[in-house]
C-alpha positions in Angstrom: 205.9 5.9 217.9 204.0 2.7 217.3 200.7 2.1 219.2 199.6 -1.5 219.8 195.9 -1.6 220.2 194.0 -4.5 221.7 191.5 -6.3 219.6 188.6 -4.5 221.4 190.2 -1.1 220.8 190.6 -1.9 217.1 186.9 -3.0 216.9 185.8 0.2 218.6 188.0 2.4 216.3 186.5 0.6 213.3 183.0 1.2 214.6 183.7 4.9 215.2 184.9 5.2 211.6 181.8 3.5 210.3 179.6 5.9 212.3 181.5 8.9 210.9 180.9 7.5 207.4 177.2 7.4 208.2 177.3 11.1 209.3 177.0 10.2 213.0 179.2 11.6 215.7 180.5 8.5 217.5 180.9 10.5 220.7 177.3 11.8 220.5 175.8 15.0 221.6 173.7 16.3 224.5 170.6 14.1 225.2 167.9 15.4 227.4 166.4 12.5 229.3 163.0 13.1 230.8 163.1 10.2 233.3 165.5 8.0 235.3 165.0 4.3 235.3 163.3 4.2 238.7 160.7 6.8 237.5 159.9 4.6 234.5 159.4 1.6 236.7 157.1 3.7 238.9 155.0 4.6 235.9 154.4 0.9 235.2 154.1 -0.3 238.8 150.9 -2.3 239.5 149.4 -1.5 236.1 148.0 -4.0 233.6 149.1 -4.0 229.9 145.8 -2.5 229.0 146.2 0.4 231.4 149.7 1.1 230.1 148.5 0.9 226.5 145.8 3.5 227.3 148.2 5.9 229.1 150.9 5.8 226.4 153.5 7.4 228.7 156.4 8.6 226.5 159.7 8.7 228.2 163.3 9.5 227.3 166.0 7.6 229.3 169.8 7.4 228.9 172.4 5.0 230.1 175.1 2.5 229.4 174.2 -0.7 227.6 174.7 -3.6 230.0 173.1 -6.4 228.0 171.9 -7.0 224.5 169.9 -9.8 222.9 169.8 -9.0 219.2 167.3 -11.0 217.3 165.8 -10.8 213.8 163.4 -7.9 213.6 163.1 -7.2 217.4 165.6 -7.1 220.2 165.9 -6.4 223.9 168.6 -4.6 225.7 169.2 -3.3 229.2 170.6 0.1 230.0 171.8 1.3 233.4 171.6 4.8 234.6 172.4 6.3 238.0 169.1 4.8 239.4 169.6 1.3 238.1 168.8 -0.9 235.1 166.0 -0.5 232.6 165.0 -3.0 230.0 164.2 -1.7 226.5 162.4 -3.4 223.6 163.2 -2.3 220.1 161.5 -3.4 216.9 162.3 -2.7 213.2 158.5 -2.2 212.7 158.5 0.7 215.2 161.7 2.5 214.2 162.4 1.5 210.6 165.1 -0.6 208.9 167.8 2.2 208.8 167.5 2.9 212.5 167.3 -0.8 213.4 170.5 -1.5 211.4 172.2 1.3 213.3 171.0 -0.2 216.6 172.6 -3.6 215.6 176.0 -1.8 215.6 175.6 -1.1 219.3 177.8 -2.9 221.8 177.8 -3.5 225.6 179.3 -0.4 227.2 177.9 2.1 224.6 176.1 5.0 226.1 172.7 5.6 224.5 169.5 7.6 224.7 166.2 6.0 224.2 162.7 7.4 223.6 159.6 5.3 223.7 156.3 4.3 225.3 156.3 2.6 228.7 155.0 -1.0 228.4 
């Protein structure tokens, strides 16, 4: 029986194989988020950048990628969880080249877990 995959399905299958080659399970594993997006927003509400820098609130959130703006050494993306959207900033200087290159493989629709400092 022959299966005719769409172009998107072929791209996703190719990406899954690449992740397997890197020793990563493309279907992931359990990720224990500490916060929902609304809780992260509440942590930052009505605070200055200086106050947030001093607090250094570390959170773990998870959601589906809804938007990505990939740039050179830093990027922004938006994930959406059950409570709503959350913008994420990611930088090669913060996570290293290997992890940043892995992030650049991400696509809209991927489900990810993110750990970082509220800013």
